N, C-alpha and C positions, 0 to 999 in steps of 0.2 A: 332793710328798714329803719336802721338808725339814721341813715341821711333824710328818710322822710320825715321823721319824727323833728330831725333838726331843722327843716324847711319849715314845716307846720309852726314850731315855736318862733322862728323869726318872722313869718308873715303875720302872726299873733300880736307881735311884739309892739308896745305903744311907748312913745318918747315918756322917759322918767319911769320905767318899770323898773324896778329893783332886782327881779329874777328870782329863781327859785331858792337859791342857797341865803339870800338876806332875810327872807321872812322867817325862817328856822328859830335862830337866838333869840328874836323880839315875838313871838307868836303869842306867848303868855302874857306879855305887856299889851299887845293888841286885842287881846280878847278881853283882859281887865278894863279896858277903855270901853269896849263894845256893853259890858255889862254894867258897865257905870252909866250907860246911855251918853257918852261922850263920844264923839267923833275921831277914831283911829286915823283917820287921813288926813288929819291936821298934824301930827306927830308922824307919823309913818305912810307919806305920800306915796312911795315909790312900791310899796307893800300892798296899800288900797290898789293902786292901779294894777300891779300883777295879779292879786285875788280876783279882777274883773276876767284876766284873759287867759288864767292858767286853770283850767280845771282840777289837775292833781293836788296843787297848793292849795284850793278853794275847798276840796274834800276835805283835806287834812286840818284845814281851819274849821269846816264846819262839825268835825269831830271832834277838835277843841272844845270850840264853842258850846256844843251838847254834852260834853261830860263836866265841863264848868258849869253850866246849867243845873245839871243832876246833880252832880256832888260836891259842888260849892268848894269853898279853901279845906282841901283835905290836910294841911299842914299845920291849921289854929287847932290849938288842944287846951 
């Protein structure tokens, strides 16, 4: 099963794709740019490409974005 997943990932890959691990540490910044109606692909082009082709990372991104929209900045007091 793992070999099929790896093959699927390889076939879906696009040039410039930053991969799954690259998006994790910058996802908050990526979402903040979206919330400010800025284009995050200008600052994080590899992550933008990756989010187009990886359903798992896209789901994670969508969850973070939805939480940010619902709850806003929970660190400000």
